[in-house]
N, C-alpha and C positions, 0 to 999 in steps of 0.2 A: 754768258759768264758770269759765273756767281759774284757778288758783292763779298770783299776778302773781310771785312769789317762784321760783316754780320755771320760769314764764317767763323770768326773769333769769338761773336759771341757764344754761337753754340758750342764750340769747343769749352768755352770756361764753362758753361752749364754740364758739359759731360765732365770735366774736372772737378767741381766743386761741389756737384751734385744736387742744386739747385739754381733758379733763378735767383734768388736773393742773394746767396753765397756767390755767384757768380757775379753778379753786377757790384760788390762789395770789391770783389778782387780786380775789376775792369774800372774801376771809379767811376761807374754810373748810376742810375737809379733803375730798380728792378723795372719799370716799367717800359725805360728803354730799351734794356736788352729781350724783354715781350715783345716789343715793335721790331726789333731788328730779325727776330727768329721769325714772325708774322711775315714779314716781307719775304723771310727765305722759304717760308712754306709756300709763298706763291712764286716766287721763283722758280722753284723746284716741281711744285704741283703735287706735293708729298707731307703728310703730317710728320711733325718731327716730335712733337713734345706730347707724351702719354700720359695726361692729369688724371689721376685717381686716388681715392682718399686722402687729397690732401697733397699727395706726393706727385713730384713730377718725374718721369722717366725719361728716355730718349729711345725713340721709334728705330727698327731696322735701317732705315734710310736715313735717320738722323747719325747713329754710329757709322756709317759709310763716310757721311760728310765730315763728320770729326776727323776721323782718320786722312780723310784728302786732306783737310786742313791743313796736319803736320806736313803732310809731303810738299802741299805747296809753299808753307812757310819755308821749310828748309830749301826746295829750291832756288826760291828767290833770295835767302841768306847767302846760299853760296855762288849766285850769280854776281850779287853785289861784291861780295868779295875776290872775288876773279878780275870782276872790273878793275878794282881799285889796285889790284895786283899788277895788270896790264901796264897800269899807270906808274906802277912804283913807289906811290906817294898818298898820302891820306887827301880824301878827297870828298867832296860830296857833304851831307849833313850828317852831323853826329847831334844825338840827344844825350844828353848824362843829367842823372834825376839824384837828389841829394836832398840832406835834411839840413835846416837851418843852420845849425852849430857847426856843420863840415862845411857847408856854403861858406861862412864868416872864415872858419879857423884856415882852411887851404884849399879850396875847389874853386873860388873864384881867382885866385894868384895861379891855378893850373889852367883854369880857361884861356887867361890873358896869356899864358906862358904858349898855348894851343893857338891861340889866335895871332901870335906873332911868328910862329916858325911854320905854320903850315897855313898860306893866305886860301889853297884852294878848299879848306877847311870850313865848314859853316858849323860853328858851335851854336847848341841852344841850351838852355838848362830847364829843369822841372823841379821845384822845390817842394819834396812831401816829406812823410813818413816812412820809413823803411820798408812796411809791408806793402805799400802802394807803389812804392820803386820798383820793387821785385815784380809785382803785377804787369807794372808797365814794361819791364823788360822783357820777361816771359811773351807778353803780344806783341812784339816789337815797337812799342811807341818810344822805347828809349832804348839806347844801343848797349850804355854801360851806367850803372847805380854805385854811390857809394852808401852804403849800408851801417849797420852798427848792431851788434847785440850784447848783452850783460852777461857776467861771467855766472848768473843764476837763471839768464833769461834768453836762452839759443835761439837763434832764428832755425827756420826749417828751409831748406832751398830746393826749389824742384831739381829734378834730375838732368834737364837741359841746359843747368846755369855749371857755368866754370866761375872760379871765386879766387880770389888772391888777399893775403890778409895785408892790412897797409902798418899799421901800429895799433898801441893800447892807449886808452883815454883813462887816466885815474879822474875820480870824484871825490868832492870835499864837502865838509858841513860848512854851510854858511850860516853863520849867527849875527843877529843886532849884536850892536857894540856892546850893549848894557846886559846881556843875558847873562847870568851866571856861569856859563861854560865857555864863554867868549876867550876867555886867558889862558885855557887848557891848551897842552901841548898834544892831546888827542883824544879824541871821544869814543866811546863805543856805544852799538845799537841800546845797550841799556841804559846807557846814560841818557838816552833820549826817549825813554817812557814818560806818556803823558805828555808830549810837548804837541803843539798845533804846527801842522804840517802845508808849507806851501808846493804845491807841485802840481804836474800832467792832471787831467780826468783820466776815467775811465776808457781804455780800447788805445790808447798811447803805449808804446813800449816803456819808456820811463816809468808810466804807471803801475804797468805790470811789476818791472824790478822794484820798483820801492816797495811795492804791498809784499811781494816774495822777499824781500830781504828781511822783511822785520818778521813776517808770520812763520818763517822757518825757525824763528826764534819763541815764537808762542806771544808776539808782540803785535798789537795790532793798530798800525799808525792813523791817528786823527788826520784824516786830510781835510784842514777845512778851508783851503783857498786851491780851487783847480782852475789853473794856471796854464796855458799851451806856451807862450811864449817867455823865455830867458828874462830876457829884459823886465818883461811887469812881476815876474817872479822876484827879482831883485830889488825894483820899487818897493814891494811889500816887505821884503826885508828889511829894508831901508826904513820903513815905518815903524818899524819892532812890532809887525802882527804874527809874526810865527820864522820858523826854520826853514830850510830847505837843504838837499843835496843835490850838489851840481856838478858836472864832468867840467874840466877846465878848458878842454877845447874850443875856442869860439866865445868864451866867457867876458871877454874883455875886462876894461878897467873899472874896480869895484867902489863904491861910493865910501868915504870913509865912518861911515855909520854900521858897516858890514864888516866881519870879522870872518877868516876862514880859517878853519881847525880842521887838519887831516881825520881821518876815519881809521881804525884798528879792529878788523883787518879793512884796508882799503879796496872798496869798490871800484870795478872797471868794466870799461866797455871795449869791444873789439871793434875796430874799422875794417872793411874791406868792400874790395871793388868786386862787383859781379858782372857777368855779361853771358850772353848765349853763346853756347859750346861752339854751336855752328858757324859763329860769326869769328873762331879763333884767328883765321888767317888775315881779317880786315887789317890792313895797315892804320885807318883810325883807331881801332881799340886798341891798336900798340902804342900808337903815340899819346893817347888817352891815360891808359895806364901808368906810361912812362912820368908824364906830363903829375898826375895825382901821385906817385913814389917821391918824385923830384919835389914837389911841394910840402910833403908831410912833415909836419914840423918837429917829428921826433923826443928827443927829451925833454923839448919844452912842453911836453904834456903829460908822457909818463913812460915811464919803463914798460919795454915790452915782456910779454906773458912769457915765462919758460915753457 
């Protein structure tokens, strides 16, 4: 019997084209992926990776195993769904992946609702960036993910996933109270040329969105403070060190030394829930989606996209 995690590591290399990219998608180190495949080679007695000229290809035996992995995963998913259907209620373990502001904004309350309504369901949470959350769902380590993409930075979802939109989240400019633009009714990107920015570092979706929002207009934002946590960004704002553009969801109460000014045009991000299409019939997945929709803050966040 082959180890399923090792098969998934090989499948990831087949999907992403290299050990390094597969490791990033799986949330592992390249060394860990290489070790998993080396163990699988010993189990099968066949070479699986063809390394030539600095590139990694899959041998015919590896492609056979990668295709078998898809079949095994599909069978296991269907079996779990049927077992839950027989019980006619959400049961077993359900892992939900989400990003921090969604967790604060409505996901925590959704999980509490699930735990209260479905005692036989063991709910778990993984907090991570949307790109990693999608990878967790694809490889079966999470069942549902709440993700976001910006109007100019869309997510690319694998064909194996289903998706439903939850709502729209508007972003505003946050400025120190003494800033020359702090008393404006609206600001435009052109008003913000030459500012020192506080925001996420490279690799985060919010970083891509910020840079693209201004580069499309021929403006390069000066990202002086690369900070992952929104609370830390707000602390830097309160200290008067720069400006930031933050979404409303999960923002919380701001200090009196920070001002909020709407942007024109208003930037927005779309929040969605994704899950494996093979799990469409799982009662636990349906219960999770219903709980997420029930706790979506709606107009308190921003108007839905037309």
